[in-house]
Structures are given as C-alpha cells and as structure tokens.
N, C-alpha and C positions, 0 to 999 in steps of 0.2 A: 233815743234814750235820754231821759232828763237827768242831768248831773248837777249836784250842788257842791260847790268847792269847800274844802276844809283847808285852812291855812292857820297853823297854830305855832306859837312860840312859847317855850318854857325857859325861864331864866332863874338860875339858882344863885343866890347871893353867896359870896365867899367872904368870911370875916377877915378883917385886917387889924393891924396893931392899933390904928386910929379908931376903927369902928368894929370892935370885937363882937358886938351883938348882931351883926348882919347875918342872919341865918334863915331868911324867908325865901319862898319860891313864888315867882310871878308867872301866872298863866294868862296868855293873851290869845284870843281867837278872832281879833279884829285888827287887821294891819292895813296901813295905807299902802305899803309896798315892801317887797323884799327882792333881793337879787343875790344869787349865789354863783360863784365861778368854781368849777370842780374839774381838775385835770391832774395828770401825773407830770405835766411839763413844769410845774412849780412845786416847791417843797410843801407849801400849805394851800389848802382851799380857803377861799375868802367869802364873806357874806356881808351884806348891808341890809339893815332892817329899819324901816321908817314907821314910827308909831304916832298916831295923833295924840296930842296932849289931853284932849277931852274925849275919853272913851265912854260911851253911854253905859249906864248901869243896867243890870239885868232887867228886862221887861217881861211881859207875859210870854213872849216866844223864847226868851232866854238865849238868843243866839248872837248877842254882841256884848261880851263881858270882858272885864279885866279883873282877875282874881288874885288876891294876895293870900298865900298859904304860909302859915307860920310853922315853926319847928315841931309843934304838937299836932299839926294836921288841921288846924282850924282855918277856915277860909272866910275871906271878907271881900265883898265887891268894892272896887275902888275906882276913882277917877284920877287922872294925872294932870290936873289943871290948877294953876295958882298955888295956894298954900296947902292944898289937901295932902299932896305927897311931894317930898323934896327930891328933885331929880339929881341935884348935886349941891355941894356947899359944906357948911360947917356941921350941920346935923347929919345923921345917918342917911346917905343918899339911896335912892331906889336902885340905881344902876352904877356900877363902878368897873373900871378896867380890871380884868381878871375874873369877873363873874362868869359862870358857865352858862352856855346857851345851846338850845337845840331847836331846829326848825323842821316841822313836819307838814306835809302837804298831801292832798288826795281828794277824793270825791265820795259823796253819798249818792247812791242810785238805787233804783228798783230793778230787780232781776226779772226774768220772764214769768216768774210766779208772783210778781208784785210784792216780793219781800224786800225789805230795805237791806242793802249791803253797803259795806264801807271798804273802800280801797284807799290805803294810806301808807306812806313811806317816810322814813327819816331821811331828810335831804342834807342836813348839816348838823354837826355837833362840834362845839369848840368853846371859845372864850371871847369876851368883849375886849377889844383893844382900844377903842375910842368911843366916847359918849358925847354927843352934841345935843344941845337943847335950844331950839329956836321956835319957829311956828309949830314944828313937830319935833319929836325926839328921834335922832338918828343914831343907830348903833352900828359900829364897824366891828367885824369879827374875823377871827382866824381859827382854823381847826387845831388839832393837837400839836401841830407844828409850832404853835405859839409857845408851848412849853420849852421846845428846843432852843428858842431864842433867849430863854432866861437862864440857861445852863452854861456856865463858863467851863472851858476845857483847860486842863492843866497845861502849864507851859513846860513842854518836855518833848523829847524825841520818842517816836513810836516805831523805830526800826525793829523789825522782827514781829510786829503785830499784824494781824489781818485787819482789813477795814472794819469788818463786822465786830471783831473783838475790841477794837479801839472804841467804837461807838457804844458797845455794851458796857464797857468799863466807864466811859464818860457819863452815861445815863444812870448807872447804878447808884442807888442811895439818894436820888433826886426826886423832885415832884413829878417828873415824867415817869419814873419807875413806879411811884406810888399810884399814878393814874393808869398803870397797866401797859405802858408803851413797851413794845418789844422790837427787836431788830430782826428783819427777815430778808432772805435772799434766795433766789432760785438757781443761782450760779453753781456750777459743778466744781469751781475752783475756790480756793481759800482767800484769794485776793491779798496775798502778802504784800507788804509795802516794799516790793522789790524795785523801787524806783529811786534809789538813794535813801538818804535819811529824811523821813517825813517828820516835821516838827509842827507844834502848835504854839501860838503865842498870843495872849490877850484876845482870844476868840471865843464865841459861843459855839455850841454844837451846830446850830443852823448856819453860822458863818463858815465853819469847817466844811459842811456839806456843800455850800455854795462854791467854795474854793475847789473842792474835788470835782464838782460838775464842770466848772470853768476850765480847770487845768488838765484833767485827765478823762473828762467825759463820763464820770460816774453819775448815773441817774439816781436820784433819791426822792422819795415823796412819802407823805403820810396817807394811809388808808385806814380810817378808823383809829385803832390803837397800834397799828403796825407801821413801823418805819421800814419801808421797802427800799432796798439798794440794789443797784447794778442791773444785770441782764439775765434772763428776759424781763422786760418791763411788765408784761401782762400776766395775770394769774387766772387760771381756769375757774377759780372760785367766784370770780366777778361776773361770769357769764350766767345770766338768769335762766335762759332756756337753750342749752347747748344743741339740742336736736331740732328745735323749732324756734328760731329767733323771732322776736317781736317784729311785725311787718309794718312798714310805712309806705303808703301808696300815693303817688302824685294825683292831684285833683280829688283827693279823698281826705286823708288825715294829715297831709303836709300843707301847712298854712301858707308858707312862703319859703323860698330857698335861695341860697347863694352857691349853687352847685354848678360845676362845669364838667361836662363829659369829654374826656380826652382819650384818644386812641394811642397805642404804643408808638405807632409810626409818626405821631405828632409830638412825641416827648423825647427830649434829649437830656440824659442825666449822667452824672459822673461823681466820683467821690475819691478823696485821698484818705486812706486809712493808716493811722499811725499807732504803733504799740511801743510805749516807753518801757524800758527795762534797764537793769544795772548789772554789771559784772564786777567781780572782785579783781583787784590788781595786787601784784606781789609787793605791797607796801603796808606796813602796820601803822595804825593810829597811835596816839599817846596812851590810850587806855587798852592797847593790845588787840584791837579789832582790825580786821582786814579792810582796807579802803575800797570803796566802790566807784565805778565810773558809769555814768548814765549814757545809754545808747538808745537807738531807735531802729525799728523795722518799719518799712513803709511800703504800701501796696496801692496801686491805682486801679480802680474799677470803673467801668463805663458801660452804657447801653449801646448795643450795636443795632442800628436801624435796619440793616439788611436781614439779620437773623432774628431780631427782636429778642435777643438774649443778653445776659450780663457777662462781660469779659473782664479779664484782670491781667495785671503784670506787676512784677516786683520792681520797686524803684530803689536804685542805689545812688542816684544823683537827681536833684530836683530838676535839672535840665531835661530829664526824661518825661516830665509831666507836661502834657500838651496844654496850650493856652485855652482857656474857656471862652470861646468866642460866642457861643450860644448855649442855651439850655441852663439847667440848674446843677450847681456843684455843691456837694456836702463835704464836711470835715468830720471824720469818725476818729475818736480817740479811745484807746484801750490800754489796759495794763495787765490783762489776764489772758493774752494770746501769746504764749511763749514760743510758738513756731510760725514760720511764714505760712504754712498750710492752714493753721487755725485762724490766723489773721485774715487770710484771703477768704476762707469760708464765711467768717463773720461779716466781712465787708460785703461780699456778694449777697448774703442773706438780707442784710439791712437795705441795700440798694434795690434788691428785687421786690421788696415790699412797697417801695415807692414807685416802681416801674410797672405799671399795669394799665390796661384799658378799662376805664370805668369813671365813676364820679369822684370829684374832689371838692372839698368845701364844706358847707354846713346847711342845715335846714331847720325851720321852726315848726314845731308841732304842739299838740295839746299835752296835758299832763297825765294822760293815761294811755299806755303804761309809762311810768317814770323810768328813765334809762340812766344807769351809772356809767361813767367812763370805764373802759375795760370790757364792756359788754359787746355782744355781737348783735347787729340789727340787719334786717332785710329791707332793701329798697326795691319797690316794684313800680315799673312803668308799663301800664296796660296798653299804651299806644305803641311804644317801641319795646317789645318784650325782651329783646336781646340785651337791653341796657339794665335789666334787673340783676341784683347781686347781693351778697352778704358782705358786710363791712365791719371792721373793728372801730369802736368809738374811742377817741382820744381826749375829748373834752365835752362838757355839757354846761350851758349857762341856764340856770333855772330862774324864773321870775313869777311873781304873783302878787295878789293883794286885793283890796276892796275895788270891785268893778273891773278887775283885770283878769280874773280867772287864774289859770295856771298855764304857763308856757315853758317850753324848754327848747333851746337851740342846741342841736346835736352836731358836733364836728367829727368828720370822718378822718381816720388815719390811713387805712389801706384796705384794699379788696382782699377778702378771704377766698371767695369763690363766686363764680357766676351762677345764677339760678337756672 
C-alpha cells in the first residue's frame, strides 16, 4: 500500500494588550520536524515544532504551502524569510507565547478499489510557550495544562472541601473555564481533605496539583479539556477498539523495540502503601473548631516467588518492613482508603498490575494506526506465540516531518491479558 504522509499545523493568533490586532490563523503543511510527548504521568503533554524560515509558495502541485488566514477568511500564501513576515519584535509578530496550536498527522492512500482515502488524527492541541528564531523557527508548546499554570489559587484553608470541589472553584471564572476545562474523576469517594487543614499560598493550580501528586500521590493530568484526577487513571472512553485492539507484529509493523520479556519467577516486587488521614481530638481551636491530628495506616505488599501471587501484611512499626535487598520497591500514597481492608485491596491491585509475565518497555512503529495513551494494543510474536498479549499504553512519543514520515514510540504499562 502506497502511503503519503500528512503533517499539518494550525496556529491561531491570540490578541494581546500590546498587539490587539493579532487575529490571523496560520496553516502549515510543510514542517521540518515535530515531536510530541503524551502521557498521564505528567500534568501536561508537550510538543516541539520546527518550521523552516523559507517555506516555498504554492506551485502547480500545491503541496508545500504556508497559508495566512485573516479574521474574514481571506487566505494568502506567505514565506517566513527575512522582512516578509516578522517572527518577533516591535511590530506584530507572527508567533507569540499564548497562541493556540494544533498538530494533525495521518496518511493519504488508495483503498482496494483505488479510491483515495484519508486517515488523519489530531495529535496535539494547546498553546505556544516559547518561540525561537534562528536558522529555523522552533515552537515549544504545552496542552491545556498551560492554562492551569496561569491561574493563581487563593491563599486560604480548604478544610472541608473535596479535592474536586477545590479545583472547580479555583478554575471557575478563569480563562481555563472559558476554554471549557472541566474537572473529572472516576473515584467512588469524594476525597475530602481529611488530612488536616489543607492550605494554599502563592501557588498556581498547576503547582497545587504537583504538590498533591508529590505529597499524597494524587495523579492528575489533562486529557483534551478534561482535568482528570485520582484513581482509576485510565478511562474506557480512551480505548479505540475494546473488542479488537490494534495489533503490532514483530518483524512486520514494529520498526525497532526496547522491550524485555520477563517471567513472574524472574521478578521480585514489593510496595509500601500509606493512607494519610486525620482524627479529631477533644480540643477546640480559637474559632470554635475541633482540632485534628494526622495519622497513618500502612500496609506492606510483596510478590511471593513460590506461589507467584501478591501477599500483604499490616504494618504497625517500620521495623516490620523487610530490607529491599533485591527487586523493585514502590511507594503508594493514598488519602481515600479509610479502612485497612480498602488500603490493602488497592495496594494489591496496583502491585498486581506491575507483576506479570510479559513484555516491558517500548517499541517504535509507523503512524497508522495512531495510538493514544490509555488505549489497549495487542503485541503478536509469530515465532513464540505464547509471548503474545494485550497491553495498556501509558505513554506515546509522536514524531514526523519532511523526509521523516510519521513515527510513534509506544510505552507499555501492564499486561491486560495473554492472547
């Protein structure tokens, strides 16, 4: 099958106080290179786009153009060389921090009936964060998480609020709310800040989220216009083909790989799971509230090489935790497991996902089909068929550009089932 790559960038200028008339849209289908990192492990997805300064104007084939579209829909073919268009400076620049950007990639191909078909997906949508102009123009970008870095949170105590309610209130009435950003969670609990008095001081929403991840293990990330928080991390809506995942076959559509196949009996894993909570004490504060005291529940979970199962025990003293002489040890932090049973179940579930016989690592493949993180994919080994299985994707690095085609490096999280 003959495939012709499509790599396009659309940049929408955002007016500023200094340049109030910036309201054009720039369409580019000729890129030197782009790189996109997409994962739930960070709050924001990031992208880098490199554009040649001298983009050829439209010719007879019309397939290498840079188009400037004004607010009335009129389009003009432009170059970005020398004095033709100002990249930055005192006059209205072509690109500025805060401009909106989207990156789309895909292929044009002929189907079995020789009819032209287009396969194309939106890979990135966000904002310019940095603009560099040298031999080429380099644009650094972040997704909608960029807006969370611009929103200051009130200096106050949030005792009695849920995490979700605190974030909703902090975003309300801001540019993030205007952009349609919502807060979503799949957790069955309300996540009350029952960990003492939670306060914010001289922080942005993004900084608060980073602190919550660091201190209590609350995962948060942007997915489109959704700010997703807590557990479970993965959403069913992100699975493209639940009944028949896209398949990647060794020696066929896997270009290269950094995969290791490990058996359970070769893997040693353990984790310390902590749940922070607070209880009231029979003492009143100056404003008439009951004082709270912070406490912890702690559970140790580990893989048993003899039974190849996960075992657990409650920890009342750190001396009960065995030294980690070998293997991999995790730290799990929670605030929404109010009982030892719930804490144990959550810890066992999380460690079980990491403890499996199968592949770990990443592989590089072509751009069709394009895979988002959170999707399920099937790895097939036709030589050793018992190594085939379905995996959850935790991260994807996309890249492409002139002469590069489209590539994606897919990182595995855990085994869902063997094939």
